[in-house]
N, C-alpha and C positions, 0 to 999 in steps of 0.2 A: 504494500499499499504505500502510495507517494504521500509522505507527510510534509513536504516542504511547501506545497501550495497553501496559501491562505485566502481568506475571502478578500475580494477587491470590489468595492461598491461600483466601479465604473467599467469593468471589463466584461460584464456579461456572463462571466464563468462562475459567478457565486452561487453556491447551492441554495435552494429555496430554504428559508428558515423564518420561523416566527419571531416578531419582536425586534424593533429597531436597535435595542441595546444589544442584542446578540450579534447582529451584524456589525455594529460599531466596534465592539470588542474584538471580533475576529478578523476585522480588517487591519489591526494594528500589528506592528512588527513583533511586539512581545508575544503575540498569539501564533507566531509562525511555527508550523510543525505540530500544532495541537490538533488531534483528530477528534472530532466530536460525533455524536449520533447523527447530525445533519450530513457530515461528510460520508459516514458509513451508509446512510440510506441511498445517497447518490452513487456511491462506489459499488454497490450490489448490482451485479449484472441482471438479476432477475427479480420480478415481483415475488411476493409471499407464495408459497406452495398453494395451488387452488384446492387441493385435497385437504390440506391442513387448515387452510382459511375457512373452508366450508364445513369443517367438522367431520369429514368422511375419510380420514386416514386413521387406521386403527393400529396401535402399537401395544395392545394389551396382552400379547403373548409372543412367544418366539417362533411361531409359525409366519408371522408377518415381518414388517409391516405390510398391511393390506390397504390398497387404494380402492375405494368403493365408489361406484356411480349408481345412483338411484334409478331402478328400472331396467338395469342391464343385468342379465342373469349371470353373465361370465364375470362380472365386476362385483362379486360379493365377497366376504371374507372366506378364508380357508375353512373356517369353522361353520360357514353358513350365515354369519351375521350380515344383515342387510343395512342400507344406508340409515334407515330410522334408528335402529339399535345403536349403531356406532356413533351417529351424531347426538344421540341422547345421552350415551355414555360420556362422550368427550365434553359436552356442555355441563354435565353433571360433575365431571372431575374439575372443570373450570371453577364451578360454584364451591366445591369442597376445598380447592386450593385457596380461593379468595377468603371464604369463611375462616379457614385455618389461620390465616394471617391475622384476622381480627380477633380470632378466639385466643391465640397465643398472646396477642397483645392485652386482651382484657384479663387473661389469667395473671399476667405480670403486674398489671395495675392492682389487682385484688391482693396479691402477695405483698406489694409495696405499702398498700393501705393498711393491710394488717400489722406489718412491721412498724409503720408510723404509729398506729394506735397504741402499740406496746412500747413506744419510746425508743425504738431502735434505729431510727433514721433522723436526719436533721430537719425533716419536714414536720408540718403540724397539721391538725384539722382545723382548716381555716373557716369553713362555712358550717357552723354548728346548726344554723337554721335548716340548711338543706340536709344535713345528716339526720335530723329529727324527722323532717318531711319523708325522708327516704325510708327510715326505720318504720314510721306508720304505714307507708305503702306496702312494706314487706310483711306487715302483721306484727311488728314488734312494738311493744308500749314503751315509749322513751321517758315517760315521767320520771323525774328525780334521778335519772342515771347520769353518771359522770360520762362526759363526751367520749373519752377514750375507751371506757367499757362499753359504752353503745356502739362505738365504731367497730370494736372486736366482734360484737354480736352480729352487726350487719355484715361485716366483712366474712365471717364464718359462714353465714347463711348463703352468701353468694358464691363463695369458693366451693361449696358443696354442689352447686348447681352444674359444675363442669364434669363432675364424675356421677352425676345423678343418672339413674337407669330408668325411671318411671315417673309418672305424674306429668306436670307441666312447669315451665319456667315461670318464676314469679313476676317478671316485668311484662310478660305477656298478658298479665291480668290488667295491665293499663289500657289495652286496646278497647275500642268500643265494644259493648256487649255483643251486638249482632256479628261483629267480626270474630270474636271468640267462638261463638256458637257455630260459625261457618267453618272455622279451623277444625273444631272438634268433630263436626259432621264429616268433613272431608278426610280427617285423619292426618293433618299436616301440623297439628300443635306439636312443637318440639318437646321431647320428654327430658333430654339431658343435652348439654352443650357439646361434649366430646362424643357422645354416643352417635349423634347424627352425622357427624363427619366419617366416623369409622364405618358406620353402616352404609353409607353412600359409597365409600371406597370399596367396600366388600361387594356391593351390588354391582359395581361396574368392573369387577374383576372378571376375567375371561370365564365364560360358562355359568354365570350366576343370573342376574336379572337381565331378560331379553325382551321385555315389553317396554317400548319407549315411554308410555304413559306411566307406567308404574316407576320407572327410573325418574322421570321428571316430577312425580309426586315427592319422591324422597329427596330430590334436589331442592324443591321448595321447602320442605321441612328443615333441611339443612341451613338454607339461607336464613330462616327464621331464628335459628340458634344463634346466628351472627347478630342480625338486627335487633331482635327483641331479647337477646341474650347477652352475648359478650360484648358488642359494641355499646348497647345501652348501659351495661355495668361499667364499662371503661369510662364513658362519658360522665355518669353520674358520680362515680368515685373520684375522678380527676377534679370535678368541680368542688367536691367536698374538701379534697386535700389542698387544692391550689387556688380555690376561689371560683365563684360563678363568673364567667365573662360578662362585662357590661361594655357599652360603646366606648371606644377608645380610638384616639388618632394616632396614626403612625404612617410609615412610608413603604412602598414596595418597588422593586426593580434593582438592578445591579448597581446603580448609582448610590445606593446606600452604604457601600463599602466607603471607608475613610482613609484619606491620605496620611493623617497624623495620629492614627490609633492602631492598635493591634487588631487586626481583623480575624475573628474566629467565626466560621460558619458551622452550624449545626444541622445535620441533614438526616432525615429519617422519620420515625413516627412516635417516638417515646418521650411523652412530656416530663417523665421523671428525670431523665438525663438533662433535658433542656432546663428544667427548673433549677437543678443543682448548679449548672454553669451560669445561670443568670444570678443566683445568689452569690456565687464565688467571684463573679465579674465585678460585683460592687464592694468586695472586701477591700478595706483601705490598704491592707498590706499588699494585696495583689495590684491595686492601682499604683501603689508607690513603687513597685518593682517595674511596672510598665513605664513609669516616668524616668527611671534610671537609664532605660535604654533609648530615650528620646521620644516616647510616645506620650499622648495625652491620657491615655487610658485603654480600655478594652471594648471594642466594638462587636458585640454579639448580634449576628444576624442569621435568620433562618433560611433553610432551603426546603422545598417540598412540604410535606404536612407537619413536620416539627416547626417549620416556620409559622404555619397557621396556629399551632398551640401556643407558642410564645407570644405571637401577635394578639391573639384573642384575650390573654390574660395579663400581659405585661406591657404590650404596646411596642415590643421590639420589633425592628424592621425585618421584612423578607427580602432577601437578595435575589432569590430565583425560584422558579417552580421546577418540576421535573425535567422539562426540556432545557433548562438553563443551567443545570448542575455542573456540567463540564465548562460552560461558558464562564461562569463564576470564577473557576479556577484559572481560565486563560487570561484573566486580567493580570495575573502575576502579583496581585495585591493581597492575597489571603495567606495568612501565616499557617493556619491549621484548619482543616476541614474535619469535623467530628461526625462520625456516622454510627447509626445504630442498625436499624432493620427496615426493610421494605423499600423498593423503588430506587435502590442505589445502583446506578450503573457501574459495571466493572470498569468502564472507560474512565472513571475519576481517578483511578490509581496511576495510569500512565500520564494523564493530564497533570496531577499534582507533582509527579516525579521530574516534570520539565522545570519546575521552579523550586524556590526555597520552601515551598509549602509541604507541610507534613499531613499525611492522611492518617487518621487515628480511628480504628474500629473499636467498639466498646462492647459488643454482644457476642457471647460464645456461639450464638446461632449464626453469625454473619461475619466471617473473617474474609480476608482479601489479600492476595499476594501483592507485595510491594507496600503494604501498610503497616504501621505499627499497632500493636493491639495492647489496649489497656482496659481490662475487664472492669466494667461499671457494676458497682454492688451498692444497693440502697443504704446499707448500714454504714458504709464509708463514703457516701455520695460526695460530700464536700471535699474530702481528701482527694478523690479522684479527679474531681473538677478543677481543683487548684493545681494538681499535677498537669493537667491538659493545658491550662491557661499559662503556666510557667514555661511549658515547652513552646508555646506560641510567642511568648515574650521573648524567649531566647532566639527566635527566628526573625523577629522584626528587624534588627539590624542587617540581617542578610537580604532583605528584600531588594531585588535588582530592577531591571526595566519592567515596568508595569503600566497599566492603563486603566483608570476608573472612568466609566462613562458618565455623563451627566444625567442620564435617564433614571427618574424616580417619580412616583406619583404619590399624592397624598390620599389616604384612605381612612375611613371609619369602619372599624370591625367590631366584633364582640356581641353579636346578636344571638344569644342563648334564647331558648324557649322562655325562661323566666323573665329576661329583660323584654321580649316583645311583649309579653303579658302585662309587664309593669308600664311599658310606654303607652300601651293603649288604654290603660285605665287607672294608672297612678297606684300610689301604695295601698290604698284602702279599697279601691274598686278595680284591681287588676283582672283583665278579662280579655278574651278575644272577641266579646260581643261586637265592638266597634269594626273589627275587620269583617266579621260575618255580615253585619248590617250594611256595610259599603259594598261588599260583594252583592248582596241581596238588591240594594238600590242601584246597582249598575255603575257606580263610580269607579269600583275595581272590578275587572271582568273576572279574574280568578287568580290563582297562585301557580307559579312554576318554579321548579328546582332545577338548577344546572349544576351537575355534579361531575365528579370523576376527574380523570387525568387529563394531561395534554400529551400530544403524540406527534413525534416527527414524521410519521406517515401522512399526517394531515397538515398540508402546508399553510392553510389559512386558519386564523384563530376564530373558529366558528363561534366559541363561547361569546365573543365580543359582539359580533354582529347579530347573533341571536338575541342576546340580552337587549341590545338597543331596539330591536323589533318588538320584542315582548312588552318592554316599558312603554313604548310609544302606543301600544294597543291596550294600555291600561292593565296589564298584567303585573302583578307584584312578583319580583324574582328573588329567590334565595339561592345562595351558592356555597359549595363547600370544596375542599381540597384544592388541586392545581387550577381547576376552573375558577376558583375564587381569586387566585393570584393573578390569572390572566385578565379578567375583568377588571381586577384592581389596577393593573398596568395601564388599562385604557381609560382610567378615571371614572369608572362607573360606581365605585364604592365610595362615593363622595356626594354630599348634598348638592353640589353645583350640577350634578347630572339630572337633577330634577327638571332642567330645562328641556330635556330630551324625553321626558315622560308625557304619556297622554294627560289631557286636562283632568280627568277624574282621579287617576292615581296621584297626580301632582297636588291636587287639592288636599287629599287626605294626608300625604306624607309631609306636606309643608307645615301642616298644623302640628306635627310631632317633630319636625326637623330631621327626618331620616332620609338616606339616600334611597334611590328606587331599587337598588340591588343590596340585599342584606347578606353579609358575611356571617355564616353560621358555624365555621370551624373547619376541622380536618375531615378526612374521609371516614374516620371512625365516628365523627359527630353526625353522620347523616341520621343517627338515631334522634338526634333533636328534632329532625323534620318529622320523624314518625310521631313523636310526642305532640308537636305542634298540630299535626293533622288530626290526631285524636282529640286535642282539645277543641278544635273547631267543630268537629262531629258532635262533641258532648255538649257544646254551648247551644246548638240547635239553630233552626232556620235554614240549614243547608243539608238536610237530611240527617239520618242517624248513623251513618257508617262512612268510613274513608272513601269507599267506592262512590258515594253520593256527591262528593265534594267537586267543585270545579277547580281541580288542581292536577297537576301532571308533572313528571320528572323526565329528565333527559341526561344522557352522557354522550355528547357529540364527538369527543375525541378519546374514547375509552382506549386504554392500554393494558391495564392490570386485570388479573383474574378477580381481583377485589371488586372491580366495578360491575362485573356479572353478578357476583353474590349480592351486592347492594341492589342491583336492578331487580333481581328475583325476589328479595325480600320485600321491595316496594310493591311489586305486581302482587305477590301473595297477600299483602296487606291491603290491596284494594286501589292502588294508585298506579295508573298507566305509566309506562316508561318508553321513551323513544331512544334507540341507540344509533350511533354512527361512528364510522362511515360504513360499517359492516355488521353482520351479525354472525355468531359462531356456529349456526346450524344451517347456513345457506346451502350447503351440499345435499341436504334433505329437505324436499319440499313438505313431506309429511310432517317432520318435527317442527319445521318452521311454521307451518299453518297452525299446529297445536299451540305454539308459543304466541302466535299473533292473532289467532281467532278463538281457539277452544278455551284458552285460559280465561277469556272474557266470561264464558258461561260457568266457569268454576269460581273465579275470585272477584269477578265485577271488574277486572282490570286486564290488560294484555300488554305485550311487547309490540313495538313497531320499530321501523328503521328508516333513517333519513341520511342525506349526505350533505346538502347545502343548507346555509342558514335560512333561506327562504323556504325550503321543504320542511326543516324542523319547524319553523314559525307556523307554517300553514297547518300542519298536522297537530301541533300542540294547541293552537287557538281554536281549531275546529273541535278537538276534543273537549276543551273547556266549555265551548258554546253548547255542545251536546249536553253536557252535565247541567248547564243552565236551563236549557229547554226542558229536561227531565224535571227539574225543580220548579218549573213554571216561572223562570226568570228570563225568559227569552225576549226581552226588549231588543229591538234591532239596533245592533252596534256594529258598523261595518268595520272591517279589518283595514287598518292603514297599511298599504303596499308600498314597499320601499324599492326605489330604483337607485342606480349608482349615483345619481346626481344628489338625491336626498341623503344617501350615506356620507357623500363627500362634504355636504353642508353641515351635517351633524358634527363631524370631526371629533376633537377631544373636548370635554366639557371644561377644560382649564385646570390649572394647577392649584389656584387659590382655594383654600378650605374654609367655607363658611362656618360660623359658629354653629355648633350642633346642639339641638335642643333635647336630645334623646339620651338623657343620662339614666343609667341603671340604677337599681335599688341600692340604697346605702351609699 
């Protein structure tokens, strides 16, 4: 692979790449020779394998791999497996893989939570109110109990759900009653968190479950063990330990790196590590050591979903999303990149090794050649964090040729379920009633979630154009994960973006001072959206179940198995999901029709697929309008159709951040 070529803005040979900041950095001489995912996409001679992309390549035994073509007798598996069986198995294994990532994350959070309650870590139980609310929700009477004793009781109850073999998951009891009854009737109520993953992997082993419908039922149950199990547990306990997010101002994009400070980027998904680094970065002793080498202090910036975690709670900036991780290193201005688990490209290791940058892995689950490993352990969290920061300080004087771009955008983030509740009703009348009422009266058409990854295979930032079209059509948008970082770079997580919203949405949000796109956290925090949808259903006026609501989700640039698990638990919960630019069962029309048609009859929601922002917007708004008609709210409201001239006129809403009126509780 030729690594000598760098991006050149003017020579026409520049690989297609999202974000002006990426292009700016990779055009600089300091980035010469750095190979990023964008280069690797262009240098690949072929498109992805059509059999693999469509879900019809079977590797589940050593008689294969077998490439299957639906409807062709000669192109079935050696064992006789047809396209529907193979595509369902592969889809199910994607769900199992994605759910496993969130489940292991959730287990780690509970163990850290229990250690904290026992006084074995430097963390504390910050949100005692939420601890007591959670205890009550779990059937524990909190009256008069010491907060740490109560936390041990809560944590013990939740950790037991991972190994539970029968019954149902406690947080599934938060769902609307009609939804719980549907799950029980269909047999998709999760019994135990780990059990559902293991059973799904067993069913998809060669020679076990060979009915695509039965396989996909277990995939649905497995996804629920993620969304209503481990992910919800992780989010709730993170809030109790580190504090509920509330609206906070900060910045995103590579320009948040600082010339005169020690730049440490933390990349991955574990808030426990990020919190320790944030605590240590404010240690006067560490700051003094940084000043001794000529730096003003420590600049801690996030990458990927760890960035969303520390942004939501501490207001620390995000340097980059998934697609920017190697580009952040190509600035030559990062002293240390700390990584834990999930979405970390192996390409960060050779990229870091071209500079003075040290790449540090911190989880025994995720080591990498060329990196230094420092095992992170909760009971010595601050000691590990200080060691990492001291290594970064030692490297600061070695910083050579580098380039920090000007690109950064002001954002307001931190919209947890509780904060939205508070914003809409205040401390004493917190309620989703104003949201439901404004959907019913037509000021707000509905709610859309844009979630998931960004992806170098998708050359346009669909997230951004789609969000603009949705808010222009009076659809309130919530975002999580790397989608949130992308729309943040475009200025949409900013109250100034209300100028781009439709008149009804603008009128409502101007009253509370919120941006038209609400940042709700990392990919594990999609459980916050489940809770918000449940609350909307319980308030009334928009039906009695999630499937009745004028609400829909999408993942326009999905990359990770986790995105499929998330999408499936939303569909199983009654919220339709549009994926793009492709769907992992397309090689089997039978299975794809089941996902995109038959699931509607089962769950009241279905999958769909789209490719362009306009196609996504059409499908999502049509689905919202269908729900409005079913509720008798079908006042005529034409869709605003965007042409290229209108998109150019919209541009960026500007960098200035207006005063924000949406302050969270406390």
